[in-house]
C-alpha positions in Angstrom: 42.4 -27.3 -30.9 42.7 -27.5 -35.0 40.8 -30.0 -36.4 42.2 -33.1 -38.7 41.6 -32.8 -42.3 40.0 -36.1 -43.7 43.5 -37.2 -45.6 44.7 -37.3 -42.1 42.1 -39.0 -40.8 41.8 -41.6 -43.5 45.8 -42.2 -43.0 45.4 -42.4 -39.3 42.7 -44.9 -39.2 44.4 -46.9 -42.2 47.7 -47.5 -40.7 46.2 -47.5 -37.0 49.2 -45.1 -35.5 46.6 -44.2 -33.1 45.4 -47.3 -31.8 47.1 -49.2 -29.1 48.8 -52.5 -29.9 49.0 -56.0 -27.9 52.6 -55.1 -26.9 51.4 -51.8 -25.8 52.5 -51.1 -22.3 50.5 -49.2 -19.8 50.9 -47.7 -16.9 49.4 -48.0 -13.5 46.6 -45.5 -14.0 45.8 -47.8 -17.6 47.5 -45.3 -20.0 49.4 -45.5 -22.7 52.8 -44.7 -21.7 54.5 -42.0 -24.1 57.6 -43.6 -25.2 55.3 -46.0 -27.4 53.7 -43.0 -29.3 57.1 -41.7 -29.9 58.8 -45.1 -31.1 55.6 -45.7 -32.6 55.6 -42.7 -35.0 59.4 -42.5 -35.6 59.0 -46.3 -37.3 56.4 -44.3 -39.2 58.4 -41.7 -40.5 61.2 -44.1 -41.8 58.3 -46.1 -43.0 56.8 -43.0 -44.8 60.8 -41.8 -45.8 60.8 -45.4 -47.6 57.2 -44.8 -49.8 58.5 -41.6 -50.6 61.8 -43.3 -52.4 60.0 -45.7 -53.9 57.4 -43.4 -55.6 60.9 -41.2 -56.4 62.5 -44.0 -57.8 59.1 -45.0 -59.9 58.5 -41.6 -61.1 62.3 -41.4 -62.7 62.0 -44.5 -64.3 58.3 -43.8 -65.9 60.0 -43.5 -69.3 62.2 -46.4 -69.0 61.1 -49.7 -71.4 60.4 -52.8 -69.7 61.1 -50.9 -66.0 58.4 -52.5 -63.2 57.0 -50.6 -60.6 57.6 -51.3 -57.0 54.9 -50.8 -54.1 55.7 -50.0 -50.4 53.0 -52.0 -48.0 52.9 -51.1 -44.4 52.9 -53.6 -41.9 52.8 -53.5 -38.0 55.6 -54.6 -36.2 56.1 -56.4 -33.4 57.1 -53.5 -31.2 54.5 -51.5 -31.9 55.9 -49.6 -34.8 55.6 -50.0 -38.7 57.3 -51.7 -40.8 57.5 -51.0 -44.5 57.4 -54.1 -46.9 58.7 -53.3 -50.8 56.6 -55.3 -53.1 57.3 -55.2 -57.1 54.4 -55.2 -59.2 55.1 -57.7 -62.3 52.0 -56.6 -64.1 53.1 -56.1 -67.7 53.1 -52.2 -69.1 51.6 -51.2 -72.4 53.6 -52.6 -75.6 54.3 -50.1 -78.6 55.3 -50.6 -82.0 59.2 -49.5 -82.4 61.3 -49.3 -85.1 65.1 -51.2 -83.9 67.6 -52.4 -85.9 66.1 -55.6 -86.6 63.1 -54.0 -87.9 59.4 -53.0 -86.1 58.8 -54.7 -83.2 56.7 -54.5 -80.1 58.7 -52.9 -77.2 57.1 -53.0 -73.7 56.6 -50.1 -71.8 57.2 -49.3 -67.8 54.3 -49.9 -65.8 54.4 -46.8 -63.6 51.0 -44.7 -63.8 52.5 -41.3 -62.8 48.6 -40.3 -61.3 49.2 -43.3 -58.8 52.3 -42.0 -58.3 51.5 -38.4 -57.3 48.9 -39.5 -55.0 51.7 -42.0 -53.1 53.8 -38.8 -52.9 50.5 -37.0 -51.3 49.6 -40.3 -49.0 53.4 -40.3 -47.6 53.5 -36.4 -47.4 50.7 -36.3 -45.1 51.5 -39.5 -43.2 54.9 -38.0 -42.7 53.3 -34.6 -41.2 50.6 -36.3 -39.1 53.8 -38.5 -37.4 55.3 -35.4 -37.1 52.2 -33.6 -35.2 52.6 -36.3 -32.8 56.4 -36.2 -31.9 55.9 -32.5 -31.4 52.5 -33.3 -29.1 54.8 -35.7 -27.4 57.5 -33.2 -27.3 55.0 -30.6 -25.5 53.6 -33.1 -23.3 56.9 -34.3 -21.8 58.0 -30.8 -21.5 55.0 -29.7 -19.3 55.4 -32.6 -17.2 58.9 -32.0 -16.8 58.1 -28.5 -16.0 55.6 -29.5 -13.2 58.1 -31.7 -11.4 60.7 -28.3 -10.9 
């Protein structure tokens, strides 16, 4: 059995992917039904895809004067999944003195921090990988279950 890396454990704990929710369905033996973990992992994959998209947009516009970055917050949905919520960050970027046709003027730059965006990309990648592993484990468990019924 392979141990999870510290980053994956932090992701799992932070986003509560391995914790049942109040809407979780249980079988007669008190076990969480497998389909719930599949739905949760699938919704998390979609949320991490949105996180990758937002980080990519922020990086692409890092040199655009006046651009305001966005952030994705993951919130628990009613159906025991994860929903991404995009929030614009209105903090002004640094201003620099530039020559314009009207003369020298202060021009606000983007508020994107490339270091922060790289961390967001790594977090999204690790979260994506962790949820793919959940799906693979469920696939193996369902395959084993179906093999035993034959």
